[in-house]
C-alpha positions as CSV (number, residue, x, y, z in Angstrom):
1,M,7.1,-18.6,5.1
2,T,10.8,-19.2,4.3
3,G,12.5,-19.7,1.0
4,N,11.5,-18.6,-2.5
5,I,7.7,-18.1,-2.5
6,W,7.7,-18.4,-6.3
7,D,8.9,-22.0,-6.0
8,R,6.0,-22.7,-3.7
9,I,3.5,-21.1,-6.2
10,R,5.0,-23.0,-9.1
11,L,4.5,-26.2,-7.1
12,E,0.9,-25.3,-6.3
13,L,0.2,-24.7,-10.0
14,E,1.9,-28.0,-11.0
15,N,-0.3,-29.9,-8.6
16,T,-3.5,-28.3,-9.8
17,S,-5.3,-30.4,-12.5
18,E,-7.2,-27.6,-14.2
19,P,-5.8,-26.6,-17.7
20,I,-5.7,-22.9,-16.8
21,A,-3.1,-23.6,-14.0
22,K,-0.8,-25.2,-16.6
23,K,-1.3,-22.2,-18.9
24,I,-0.4,-19.8,-16.1
25,L,2.7,-21.8,-15.3
26,D,3.8,-22.0,-18.9
27,Q,3.5,-18.2,-19.3
28,Y,5.7,-17.3,-16.3
29,E,7.9,-20.3,-15.4
30,K,10.7,-19.9,-17.9
31,Q,11.1,-16.2,-17.7
32,C,10.7,-15.6,-14.0
33,K,13.1,-16.5,-11.2
34,D,11.2,-14.9,-8.3
35,L,8.0,-13.2,-7.2
36,A,9.2,-9.7,-8.3
37,D,9.8,-11.0,-11.8
38,V,6.2,-12.3,-12.0
39,L,4.7,-9.1,-10.6
40,T,6.7,-7.0,-13.0
41,I,5.2,-8.9,-15.9
42,I,1.6,-8.9,-14.5
43,L,1.6,-5.2,-13.6
44,S,3.3,-4.0,-16.8
45,K,0.8,-5.8,-18.9
46,K,-2.2,-4.7,-17.0
47,L,-1.2,-1.1,-16.4
48,S,0.4,-0.1,-19.8
49,D,-1.5,2.0,-22.2
50,D,-1.0,4.2,-25.3
51,L,1.5,6.4,-23.5
52,I,3.7,3.7,-21.9
53,T,4.0,0.3,-23.4
54,S,4.3,-2.9,-21.3
55,N,8.0,-3.2,-22.1
56,E,8.7,0.4,-21.1
57,L,6.8,0.0,-17.9
58,A,8.5,-3.3,-17.1
59,A,11.9,-1.5,-17.5
60,I,10.8,1.2,-15.1
61,F,9.8,-1.4,-12.5
62,K,13.1,-3.3,-12.9
63,E,15.0,-0.1,-12.4
64,I,13.1,0.5,-9.2
65,L,13.8,-3.0,-8.0
66,T,17.5,-2.5,-8.7
67,D,17.5,0.6,-6.5
68,N,15.4,-0.8,-3.7
69,I,15.8,-4.6,-3.3
70,E,13.9,-4.4,0.0
71,L,10.7,-4.2,-2.1
72,K,11.0,-7.9,-2.9
73,D,10.6,-8.8,0.8
74,T,7.6,-6.5,1.0
75,F,6.0,-8.1,-2.0
76,K,6.4,-11.5,-0.2
77,R,5.2,-10.2,3.2
78,D,2.1,-8.7,1.6
79,L,1.3,-11.9,-0.2
80,T,1.7,-14.2,2.8
81,S,-0.6,-11.8,4.8
82,Y,-3.3,-12.1,2.2
83,F,-3.0,-15.9,2.3
84,E,-3.0,-16.2,6.1
85,R,-5.8,-13.6,6.7
86,D,-8.3,-14.2,3.9
87,F,-10.3,-17.3,4.7
88,A,-11.5,-17.6,1.1
89,C,-7.9,-18.1,-0.1
90,T,-6.6,-21.7,-0.4
91,H,-3.5,-21.2,-2.5
92,Y,-0.7,-18.6,-2.7
93,F,-1.2,-18.4,-6.5
94,E,-4.7,-17.1,-6.0
95,V,-3.3,-13.9,-4.3
96,L,-0.7,-13.3,-6.9
97,F,-2.8,-13.8,-10.1
98,F,-6.4,-13.1,-9.0
99,F,-6.5,-10.7,-6.0
100,R,-7.0,-7.2,-7.3
101,G,-6.3,-5.6,-3.9
102,Y,-2.8,-7.3,-3.8
103,Q,-1.9,-6.3,-7.3
104,A,-3.1,-2.7,-6.7
105,L,-1.0,-2.5,-3.5
106,Q,2.2,-3.7,-5.2
107,A,1.6,-1.2,-8.1
108,H,1.3,1.5,-5.5
109,R,4.6,0.5,-4.0
110,F,6.2,1.2,-7.4
111,S,4.4,4.5,-7.7
112,H,5.5,5.5,-4.2
113,E,9.2,4.8,-5.2
114,L,8.7,7.0,-8.3
115,F,7.2,9.8,-6.1
116,K,10.2,9.6,-3.7
117,K,12.5,10.1,-6.7
118,R,10.5,13.1,-7.8
119,N,9.3,11.4,-10.9
120,L,6.0,13.0,-10.1
121,V,4.3,12.8,-13.5
122,T,5.1,9.1,-13.9
123,A,4.0,8.5,-10.4
124,K,0.7,10.3,-10.9
125,W,0.2,8.5,-14.3
126,L,0.6,5.2,-12.5
127,Q,-1.8,6.2,-9.8
128,N,-4.4,6.9,-12.4
129,R,-3.8,3.6,-14.2
130,I,-4.1,1.7,-10.9
131,F,-7.5,3.4,-10.3
132,E,-8.7,2.7,-13.9
133,T,-7.6,-0.9,-13.6
134,Y,-8.4,-1.9,-10.0
135,A,-10.9,0.8,-8.8
136,T,-8.4,1.6,-6.0
137,D,-7.1,5.1,-5.5
138,I,-3.9,5.5,-3.5
139,H,-1.9,8.7,-3.7
140,P,1.7,7.9,-4.5
141,A,2.9,9.9,-1.5
142,A,0.9,7.7,1.0
143,K,3.2,5.7,3.3
144,I,2.2,2.1,3.7
145,G,3.9,-0.5,5.9
146,K,4.3,-4.2,5.3
147,G,1.5,-6.9,5.5
148,L,-1.4,-4.7,4.4
149,V,-4.4,-6.5,3.1
150,I,-6.9,-4.6,1.0
151,D,-9.7,-7.2,0.7
152,H,-11.6,-7.0,-2.6
153,G,-9.9,-3.7,-3.4
154,I,-13.0,-2.0,-4.9
155,G,-13.6,1.6,-3.8
156,V,-10.6,2.1,-1.5
157,V,-9.3,5.7,-1.3
158,I,-6.0,6.5,0.6
159,G,-5.0,10.1,0.7
160,E,-1.7,11.9,0.1
161,T,-0.5,12.3,3.8
162,C,-1.9,9.0,5.0
163,E,0.3,6.7,7.0
164,I,-0.4,3.0,7.5
165,E,1.7,0.8,9.7
166,D,2.2,-2.9,9.4
167,D,-0.4,-5.7,9.3
168,V,-3.5,-3.6,8.7
169,F,-6.6,-5.1,7.1
170,I,-8.9,-2.9,5.0
171,F,-12.2,-4.0,3.5
172,H,-13.8,-2.5,0.4
173,N,-15.2,1.0,0.0
174,V,-13.0,2.4,2.7
175,T,-11.9,6.1,2.6
176,L,-8.9,7.4,4.5
177,G,-9.4,11.1,3.6
178,S,-9.1,14.7,4.7
179,T,-11.6,17.1,6.1
180,G,-10.8,19.9,3.7
181,K,-7.6,21.2,5.1
182,T,-5.3,22.2,2.3
183,E,-1.9,22.1,3.8
184,G,0.2,19.9,6.1
185,K,-0.8,16.6,7.5
186,R,-4.4,16.1,6.4
187,H,-5.0,12.4,6.5
188,P,-5.2,9.7,9.2
189,K,-2.4,7.6,10.7
190,I,-3.5,3.9,10.9
191,C,-1.4,2.1,13.5
192,S,-0.4,-1.6,13.3
193,N,-2.9,-4.5,13.3
194,V,-6.0,-2.3,12.8
195,V,-9.1,-3.8,11.0
196,I,-11.2,-1.3,9.0
197,G,-14.7,-2.6,8.1
198,A,-16.4,-2.2,4.7
199,G,-17.6,1.3,3.9
200,A,-15.9,3.0,6.8
201,T,-14.7,6.6,6.5
202,I,-11.8,7.9,8.5
203,L,-11.1,11.6,8.0
204,G,-8.5,14.2,9.1
205,N,-5.2,14.2,10.9
206,I,-6.2,11.7,13.5
207,T,-4.6,8.5,14.8
208,I,-6.3,5.1,14.9
209,G,-4.7,3.2,17.7
210,A,-3.0,-0.2,17.2
211,H,-5.2,-3.4,17.3
212,S,-8.4,-1.3,17.1
213,N,-11.4,-2.2,15.0
214,I,-13.4,0.2,12.9
215,A,-16.9,-1.1,12.3
216,A,-18.4,-1.3,8.8
217,G,-20.0,2.0,7.8
218,A,-18.4,4.0,10.7
219,V,-17.4,7.6,10.3
220,V,-14.3,8.3,12.4
221,L,-13.4,12.0,13.1
222,K,-11.4,11.6,16.3
223,D,-8.4,9.6,17.6
224,T,-9.2,6.1,18.7
225,A,-7.3,4.4,21.6
226,P,-5.4,1.2,21.0
227,G,-7.5,-2.0,21.2
228,I,-10.9,-0.2,20.9
229,T,-13.8,-1.1,18.6
230,V,-15.6,2.0,17.3
231,A,-18.9,2.1,15.4
232,G,-21.6,4.6,14.3
233,I,-21.8,8.1,12.8
234,P,-19.9,9.7,14.3
235,A,-18.0,6.7,15.6
236,K,-17.9,6.0,19.3
237,P,-16.3,3.2,21.4
238,K,-18.2,0.0,21.8
239,G,-17.4,-2.3,24.8
240,K,-14.1,-2.6,26.5
241,A,-10.7,-2.4,25.0
242,N,-9.1,-5.6,23.6
243,K,-6.1,-7.0,25.4
244,I,-3.1,-6.3,23.2
245,Q,-0.4,-9.0,23.2
């Protein structure tokens, strides 16, 4: 999608007859010029607590956005991925205002930037608030590419040294964890366009090949080749590899 996605979302809300749509529009329309502005307000209100007020948290987010303007493009890319890949979604505004997986992911992107700047206590505080608010636990050091969809968001755990490439789809109750190793690379690398089914567990310093599918409930302990579907405990390949385009 080209152009300002916030303009598209405002138009969607204007064309929705339900009173709550007008209330949402009234709350954000005058003070927000783009998607990042809206996210800053949403997340600062939801994640603030007795230690850090919503105004203080909003200021932290705005400083991060000033230092890394590429985040704005990532926010948009993630949102459009949710809209295009979640068949239950009919409007862009649903993703922005109602999808906990989307909000948790964008909050992680802020915590990741704090972690990179060595603001470790603030990053860990934010990780904890994300978990308390969205029931999604992503370590601030985890590296996540663009276009990730965390469907439902509930129960997802992503470990410290985990790497996720672009356009991955993760269902609820997925764990990307370690096998108990205490140092070095301990968590999986998920290559691009992987789909991970509900309740799947992927453990250790392994690589999940691009365009592969991890079945619901699978426990994956070894590398998977690109384009493969794996299922079971422990997970094994099922059928032939998908043709990768």
